[in-house]
C-alpha positions in Angstrom: 105.8 103.2 112.3 108.4 103.0 109.6 107.7 106.3 107.9 105.3 108.5 106.1 102.7 107.6 103.4 103.1 109.1 100.0 102.3 112.6 101.2 106.0 113.2 101.4 106.5 116.4 99.5 107.7 118.0 102.8 110.8 115.7 102.8 113.8 116.7 100.8 114.6 113.0 100.3 113.2 110.5 98.0 111.2 107.9 99.9 109.2 104.8 99.0 107.1 102.9 101.5 105.0 99.9 101.1 103.6 97.5 103.7 103.8 93.8 102.9 100.3 92.8 103.5 97.1 92.5 101.6 94.9 95.6 101.5 91.8 96.4 99.6 92.0 99.5 97.5 91.9 102.4 99.9 89.0 104.8 100.1 89.7 108.2 98.6 89.0 110.1 101.8 88.4 113.7 102.7 91.3 114.3 105.0 93.1 113.1 108.1 90.0 112.4 110.1 89.6 108.6 110.0 90.1 107.1 113.5 91.2 103.8 111.9 94.1 105.7 110.5 95.3 106.8 114.0 97.6 103.8 114.2 98.5 104.2 110.5 99.5 107.8 111.2 102.0 106.3 113.7 103.2 104.1 110.8 102.8 106.4 107.9 103.4 110.0 108.8 107.0 109.9 109.9 109.1 110.2 106.7 110.9 113.4 107.8 111.6 112.0 111.3 112.9 108.7 109.9 115.2 110.4 107.5 116.7 112.3 110.4 116.8 109.1 112.4 119.5 107.3 110.4 121.9 107.2 113.2 124.8 104.9 113.9 123.4 103.9 117.2 122.2 100.4 117.7 119.2 100.4 120.1 120.4 103.3 122.2 118.8 103.8 125.5 115.8 106.1 124.9 114.4 106.0 128.4 115.3 109.5 129.6 112.9 111.9 131.3 112.0 113.9 128.2 111.9 111.1 125.7 110.6 108.0 127.5 107.0 108.8 127.0 107.7 109.1 123.3 108.4 105.4 123.2 105.7 104.2 125.5 103.7 102.9 122.5 106.2 100.0 122.0 105.0 98.5 125.3 101.3 99.0 124.7 100.8 96.4 122.0 102.5 95.0 118.9 104.6 97.3 116.8 107.2 96.2 114.4 109.3 99.2 115.3 110.8 97.1 118.1 112.3 94.8 115.5 113.8 97.3 113.0 117.1 97.3 111.1 118.9 99.8 108.9 120.3 98.5 105.5 123.0 100.6 104.1 125.1 100.9 100.9 122.1 100.1 98.6 122.4 100.5 94.8 121.5 104.1 93.8 118.6 103.1 91.6 117.0 100.3 93.6 113.3 100.5 94.2 110.9 98.8 96.6 110.0 95.9 94.5 113.6 94.9 93.8 114.5 95.1 97.5 111.4 93.2 98.6 112.2 90.4 96.0 115.8 90.2 97.2 114.7 89.9 100.9 111.8 87.5 100.4 112.4 85.4 97.3 116.2 85.1 97.4 117.1 85.4 101.1 113.9 83.9 102.4 113.5 86.6 105.0 110.2 87.8 106.5 110.0 91.6 106.4 106.9 93.3 107.8 107.6 96.8 106.3 110.2 98.2 104.0 111.1 101.9 103.5 113.8 103.1 101.1 115.3 106.5 101.7 118.0 108.8 100.4 119.1 110.3 97.1 122.7 109.8 96.2 123.3 107.4 99.1 120.5 104.9 99.4 119.6 103.1 102.6 116.4 101.4 103.9 114.6 100.7 107.1 113.1 97.2 107.4 110.9 96.0 110.2 110.0 92.5 111.3 107.4 90.8 113.5 109.7 89.2 116.0 113.3 89.2 117.3 114.0 85.9 115.7 113.2 87.2 112.2 115.3 90.3 112.8 118.3 88.3 113.9 118.1 86.1 110.9 118.0 89.2 108.7 121.0 90.7 110.4 123.0 87.5 109.9 122.1 87.0 106.2 122.3 90.7 105.1 125.6 91.6 106.6 128.1 91.6 103.7 125.5 90.2 101.3 126.1 91.4 97.7 123.1 93.0 96.0 123.5 94.5 92.5 127.3 94.6 92.9 127.0 96.4 96.3 128.1 94.9 99.6 125.3 95.6 102.1 125.9 97.0 105.6 123.3 96.3 108.2 122.7 97.2 111.8 119.9 97.5 114.3 117.8 100.6 114.3 115.9 102.5 116.9 112.1 102.8 117.0 110.8 106.2 116.0 109.2 108.5 118.5 105.4 108.8 118.9 104.6 111.9 116.8 101.9 113.1 119.2 104.1 112.9 122.3 107.0 114.3 120.4 105.0 117.3 119.3 103.7 117.8 122.8 107.2 117.7 124.3 108.5 120.2 121.7 105.6 122.5 122.4 106.3 122.3 126.2 110.0 123.1 125.5 109.1 126.0 123.4 106.8 127.3 126.1 109.7 127.2 128.6 112.0 129.0 126.2 109.4 131.7 125.3 107.6 132.0 128.6 109.0 135.5 129.2 108.0 136.7 125.7 104.6 138.3 125.2 102.1 135.9 123.7 100.2 136.7 120.5 96.5 136.5 121.0 94.8 133.8 118.9 91.5 134.6 117.2 88.5 133.3 119.1 87.2 130.9 116.5 84.3 128.6 117.4 85.2 124.9 117.3 82.5 124.1 114.7 84.0 126.7 112.4 87.5 125.3 113.0 86.3 121.9 111.9 84.6 123.5 108.9 87.9 125.1 107.9 89.8 121.8 108.2 87.2 119.7 106.3 86.1 122.2 103.7 88.9 124.8 103.5 87.4 126.6 100.4 83.9 127.1 101.8 84.2 130.8 102.0 84.9 131.2 98.2 82.1 131.1 95.8 82.0 128.0 93.6 83.3 129.7 90.4 86.4 130.9 92.4 86.9 127.4 93.7 86.9 126.0 90.1 89.3 128.6 88.9 91.7 127.7 91.8 91.5 124.0 90.9 92.1 124.7 87.2 95.1 126.8 88.1 96.5 124.0 90.3 96.0 121.4 87.5 97.7 123.8 85.0 100.7 123.7 87.3 100.6 119.9 87.4 100.7 119.6 83.6 103.5 122.1 83.3 105.4 120.1 85.9 104.7 116.8 84.1 106.1 118.4 80.9 109.4 119.2 82.7 109.7 115.7 84.0 109.0 114.2 80.5 111.7 116.5 79.1 114.1 115.2 81.6 113.5 111.4 81.3 112.7 111.1 77.5 114.7 113.5 75.3 113.2 111.9 72.2 109.9 113.7 73.0 111.5 117.2 73.0 110.2 118.3 69.6 106.7 116.9 70.4 106.8 118.5 73.9 107.9 121.9 72.5 104.9 121.9 70.1 102.5 121.0 72.9 103.9 123.8 75.1 103.5 126.4 72.3 99.9 125.4 71.7 98.8 124.9 75.3 100.3 127.7 77.4 103.4 125.7 78.5 101.3 122.6 79.4 102.2 119.2 78.0 98.7 118.7 76.7 95.4 120.6 76.4 93.5 121.2 79.6 89.7 121.4 79.0 87.6 123.6 81.3 86.7 122.0 84.6 83.4 120.2 84.7 81.3 121.2 87.6 79.6 119.1 90.3 75.8 119.2 89.9 75.6 119.5 93.7 77.8 121.5 95.9 76.3 120.9 99.4 75.5 117.8 101.3 77.1 115.7 98.5 79.1 113.1 100.4 77.6 109.6 100.5 80.3 108.3 102.9 82.1 109.8 105.9 84.2 108.4 108.7 83.7 110.1 112.0 86.1 109.8 115.0 85.0 109.2 118.6 86.9 111.2 121.1 86.9 114.1 123.5 85.7 117.5 122.6 88.5 120.1 122.4 86.8 122.5 124.8 84.2 120.7 126.9 86.1 117.3 127.0 82.7 115.6 126.5 82.6 112.4 124.4 82.1 113.7 120.9 81.6 112.1 117.4 83.1 114.2 114.7 86.4 115.1 113.1 89.9 115.8 114.5 91.0 119.4 114.3 94.3 118.2 113.0 96.2 115.0 112.4 97.7 112.8 115.1 101.2 113.6 113.8 100.5 117.3 114.4 99.8 116.5 118.0 96.0 116.6 118.0 93.6 114.0 119.5 90.6 116.3 120.2 87.4 116.3 118.3 85.0 118.9 117.0 81.4 118.3 115.9 80.8 118.4 112.1 77.5 120.4 112.3 78.7 123.2 110.0 80.5 121.0 107.3 78.6 122.0 104.2 79.5 118.8 102.3 77.8 116.4 104.7 74.1 115.7 104.2 71.7 116.5 107.1 70.6 112.8 107.3 74.2 111.9 108.0 74.6 114.6 110.6 71.5 113.3 112.4 72.9 109.8 112.6 76.1 111.3 114.1 74.1 113.1 116.8 72.1 110.0 117.7 75.2 107.8 117.9 77.0 110.4 120.0 74.2 110.2 122.6 74.6 106.4 122.6 78.4 106.5 123.4 77.9 109.3 125.9 75.5 107.1 127.8 77.7 104.1 127.4 79.9 102.8 130.3 82.8 102.5 127.9 85.3 105.3 127.2 86.3 106.4 123.7 89.6 105.0 122.4 92.7 107.0 123.1 95.4 106.4 120.4 98.2 107.7 122.7 97.5 105.4 125.7 95.8 102.6 123.7 93.0 102.6 126.2 89.3 102.9 125.6 86.8 101.3 123.3 84.8 103.5 120.9 86.8 104.4 117.8 84.9 105.4 114.8 81.5 105.6 113.1 81.3 105.1 109.3 78.1 106.3 107.6 77.1 105.5 104.0 73.9 106.7 102.5 72.2 106.8 99.1 69.7 108.8 97.1 67.3 105.8 97.5 67.1 106.4 101.2 69.5 103.7 102.4 71.7 104.4 105.5 74.5 102.0 106.4 76.4 102.2 109.6 79.7 100.6 110.7 80.4 101.0 114.4 84.1 100.4 115.2 85.2 99.4 118.6 88.5 98.3 120.2 87.7 95.1 122.2 90.4 95.5 124.8 89.8 92.7 127.3 86.1 92.3 126.8 84.7 88.8 126.8 82.7 87.4 124.0 79.6 87.6 126.1 80.2 91.3 126.9 80.8 92.0 123.2 77.6 90.1 122.2 75.7 92.2 124.8 77.1 95.5 123.4 76.1 94.4 119.9 72.6 93.6 121.0 72.3 97.0 122.7 73.4 98.7 119.5 70.9 96.8 117.4 68.1 97.6 119.8 69.1 101.3 119.9 68.9 101.7 116.1 66.1 99.3 115.4 63.5 100.0 118.1 65.1 102.6 120.4 66.0 106.3 120.1 68.1 105.7 117.0 65.1 104.4 115.1 64.4 107.9 113.9 67.5 107.9 111.8 66.1 105.4 109.3 69.1 103.1 109.4 68.7 100.3 106.9 72.0 98.4 107.5 74.0 98.0 110.7 77.5 96.6 111.0 80.0 96.1 113.8 83.7 96.1 113.5 86.3 95.0 116.1 89.6 96.8 115.3 92.5 96.3 117.7 95.6 96.4 115.4 97.2 93.8 117.5 99.9 91.3 116.7 100.6 92.9 113.3 97.6 91.1 111.8 98.4 92.4 108.3 94.7 92.9 107.4 91.6 94.5 108.7 89.0 92.1 110.2 85.7 91.9 108.3 82.7 93.8 109.5 80.0 91.8 111.2 76.5 92.3 109.9 74.1 93.0 112.8 70.8 94.0 111.2 69.1 95.0 108.0 70.2 94.8 104.4 73.8 93.8 103.7 74.3 96.7 101.2 73.0 100.0 100.1 71.5 100.7 96.7 72.4 103.5 94.4 71.9 104.5 90.7 74.4 106.0 88.3 73.6 106.7 84.6 70.4 104.5 85.0 72.4 101.6 86.2 71.6 100.2 89.7 74.4 99.3 92.1 74.6 97.4 95.3 77.4 98.6 97.5 78.7 96.7 100.5 80.1 98.2 103.7 83.7 98.3 102.6 83.4 98.6 98.8 84.8 101.7 97.1 82.2 104.0 95.5 82.7 107.7 94.5 81.7 109.9 97.4 79.7 112.3 95.2 77.1 110.3 93.3 75.8 113.1 91.0 79.3 114.3 90.1 80.4 110.6 89.5 77.8 110.6 86.7 79.7 113.5 85.1 83.0 111.7 85.7 81.9 108.5 84.1 80.2 110.2 81.2 83.5 112.0 80.6 85.4 108.7 80.6 82.9 107.3 78.1 83.2 110.4 75.9 87.0 110.2 75.6 87.5 106.4 75.7 87.3 106.1 71.9 85.2 102.9 72.1 84.0 100.8 69.3 81.9 97.6 69.1 85.2 95.7 68.7 86.8 97.2 71.8 87.8 95.3 74.9 87.7 97.6 77.8 90.2 96.8 80.6 88.9 98.4 83.9 91.8 98.4 86.3 90.9 99.0 90.0 87.2 98.6 89.1 85.8 98.7 92.6 82.1 97.8 92.4 82.2 98.0 88.6 80.8 101.5 88.2 83.0 102.6 85.3 83.1 99.3 83.5 79.3 98.7 83.7 78.6 102.3 82.7 80.7 101.9 79.6 79.5 98.3 78.9 76.0 99.7 78.5 77.0 103.2 77.2 75.3 104.6 74.1 75.7 108.2 73.0 72.4 110.0 72.1 73.6 113.6 72.2 74.5 115.7 69.2 77.7 115.0 67.4 80.9 116.2 69.1 84.4 116.6 68.1 87.5 117.2 70.2 90.5 117.8 68.0 94.2 118.4 68.9 97.2 118.4 66.6 98.1 114.8 67.4 94.8 113.3 68.3 91.2 113.4 67.2 88.1 111.9 68.8 84.8 112.1 66.9 81.5 111.0 68.4 78.7 110.5 65.9 75.0 111.0 66.5 73.4 107.8 67.8 76.5 105.8 67.1 76.5 102.6 69.2 79.4 102.7 71.7 78.6 99.4 73.5 81.9 97.7 73.7 82.6 94.0 72.8 83.8 93.1 76.3 84.6 94.7 79.7 87.1 93.1 82.0 87.3 94.5 85.5 90.2 94.0 87.9 89.9 94.6 91.7 91.8 93.5 94.8 88.8 93.6 97.1 86.8 90.3 97.1 83.8 92.1 98.5 83.9 94.7 95.7 84.2 92.0 93.0 81.2 90.2 94.5 79.3 93.5 94.3 80.4 94.1 90.7 79.2 90.7 89.6 75.9 91.2 91.3 75.6 94.6 89.8 76.1 93.2 86.3 73.5 90.6 87.0 70.8 92.9 88.3 71.3 95.3 85.3 71.2 92.4 82.8 74.7 93.2 81.5 76.4 90.2 80.0 79.5 91.5 78.2 81.5 91.9 81.4 83.8 89.8 83.5 85.3 90.7 86.9 88.5 89.2 88.2 89.6 89.4 91.8 93.3 90.0 92.5 96.0 92.6 92.6 96.2 94.1 89.1 100.0 93.4 88.8 99.4 89.7 89.6 96.5 89.0 87.2 96.7 91.5 84.4 98.8 89.2 82.2 96.3 86.4 82.4 93.4 88.8 81.8 94.9 90.3 78.7 95.5 86.9 77.2 91.7 86.3 77.4 90.8 89.6 75.7 88.5 88.9 72.8 89.9 91.6 70.5 93.3 93.2 69.6 91.8 96.7 70.3 92.2 97.1 74.0 91.4 100.4 75.9 92.5 100.5 79.5 90.8 102.6 82.1 92.5 103.0 85.5 90.9 104.6 88.5 93.5 103.7 91.3 93.6 104.7 94.9 95.2 108.0 95.8 98.7 106.5 95.9 98.4 105.5 92.2 99.2 102.2 90.4 101.9 99.8 91.4 105.0 100.0 89.1 104.3 96.4 88.0 100.9 97.4 86.5 102.5 100.4 84.7 105.2 98.2 83.2 102.6 95.6 82.1 100.4 98.2 80.5 103.5 99.5 78.7 104.4 96.0 77.5 100.9 95.2 76.2 101.1 96.5 72.7 97.4 96.0 72.1 96.7 98.9 74.5 96.8 102.1 72.4 94.5 104.2 74.5 94.8 104.6 78.3 92.3 106.7 80.4 93.8 107.5 83.7 91.4 108.9 86.4 93.3 110.4 89.3 91.9 111.9 92.5 95.4 113.2 93.3 97.2 114.2 90.1 100.3 115.5 92.0 100.7 112.1 93.7 100.0 110.3 90.4 102.8 112.2 88.6 105.2 109.3 89.1 102.8 107.0 87.2 102.4 109.6 84.4 106.2 109.9 84.1 106.7 106.1 84.0 104.1 105.9 81.1 106.2 108.4 79.2 109.6 106.9 79.7 111.5 105.7 76.6 111.4 102.0 75.8 114.0 100.0 77.6 114.6 96.5 79.1 112.8 97.8 82.2 109.9 99.6 80.3 109.1 97.6 77.3 106.8 98.8 74.5 106.4 102.3 73.0 105.9 105.1 75.4 102.6 106.8 76.1 102.1 110.6 75.9 99.3 112.7 77.4 97.0 114.1 74.7 94.2 115.7 76.6 93.2 116.3 80.2 89.7 116.9 81.6 89.2 118.0 85.2 85.9 117.0 87.0 85.1 118.4 90.3 83.8 115.8 92.8 84.8 117.6 95.9 83.3 121.1 96.2 84.7 123.4 99.0 87.9 121.4 99.1 91.1 121.7 97.0 90.7 118.2 95.6 89.6 117.5 92.1 89.5 114.4 89.8 91.6 114.6 86.6 90.9 112.4 83.6 94.0 112.2 81.4 93.9 110.5 78.0 97.2 108.8 77.1 98.1 107.4 73.7 101.0 105.4 72.3 103.4 107.9 70.7 103.6 105.7 67.6 99.8 106.2 67.2 100.2 110.0 67.1 100.7 110.6 63.4 
């Protein structure tokens, strides 16, 4: 519970947070509705509180009447918040990777989480898994010199449970304002409230939605230009020219490319199990707000226009199962209960894959086996048979003992994957593998990447964060058969000739999820694509080795990272690899990815080797109708190539 995830624009302070554990590339989700993120919300949505928390107290007594419940979570299971320290007097320009290296490689400490805070005065919160590890850190860090700074260290307090804190604040406000007249809230049905949370743009017609997204992306490119101006003065003349030509943006922004489908388009959703906000009945659906905002209640997703009817049917059927169960839904505040989440994946080929998530509590293995058998019978031969489920998985998720990684799903019945087709390429997708949530719009996205990748038969395509291989395999087999096209800017020209073969020499995919890599290799095999190779590992760890194996000097990199963007090590490696002249960055959260964009454009230095990149064209593709989100494809080129 060390602080917030990278949604930290609300905080006036600079913050960097990373958890020292292996994680597969996160799913690009549709909002704060995933039950498995309830514990993470405790860990990740506290940046503002933690910046306020930097007090001189060392483990002050927090057990008073109003606050004791806010800290009850530390006695309900493992949390590293119990073993937290504050490290002060950090160097002004230190970043997460440097501090982690100092703690682990040099001092041989065992930090669990690290969070750096502050602008002019830098400090950090570091948590550990046990008191012994914390005591060792206190001993080694006190007075330790790091980049010419003598560190100051002390114990730090755990942070308050955001839900309980919100509730207490609400109760206090009620006491203060109890004599004031209350404003009547509009009587909005629960289903409509859920619809407003999940698809906030549903009331606008689709063209209005697209205009709004284009306007937001225009602002992002203007902001990127300001940041480039600040960090790389050598680009001022180039930047001024771009602004004059592109309405103050740092590069051209093409018209947004529409999603071919606008309703029922999601092929994956994660539904929370909890209590209905009005009836208190066990319900499977979405939270009306985040845990941090003080909400645990659920509303049914019946009116969410982006969810297909087949998925809604599965939710209803599973809801009946848990309502008839002798086990309660999981309560993230008290850590009691069992049923946590239902993940549903479907495909245009009729496949439906379920992952039922349960907290085991103190159930014996025999009891768990019995529950799994009941689930299997329910969906294979019982009332759930009508849903047409083709794959059934079961996941025990307890988040105990700081395990550091999610347990694997257990296959109970049916196929081990679902099948889907994009651009005439067939894909097998496992339960945890990343796959774009809008299949038809993904075809538009990948066609756009192929269109602007400037590929030739001598190109080696480096697909970073490749997932199940969708982009790499699409481009490995890609041939253009449409009429000739030309996209010309002052500094950059891409010409696509009629019938010109665009099949690349080699595609190399990098992915940190072993399951996704297995899917990618299988997908290459079933599509008879041989000019591909997939490597499992964190991109920053394996990219050097992979680039050395490239079969040509003409390397085009494509990155489609998780919402948080690329690790700084990957950015630096791409910068230092002089063979990479073209970089296609696909971002589902351009505002979050701004840091990556800026780092690509920094001037060459000992820290950022190689000529800088500059954005030359941006193409938005809408994969998320009725929501504010949009994919943005940005083409970067080495500045030295822009002649």
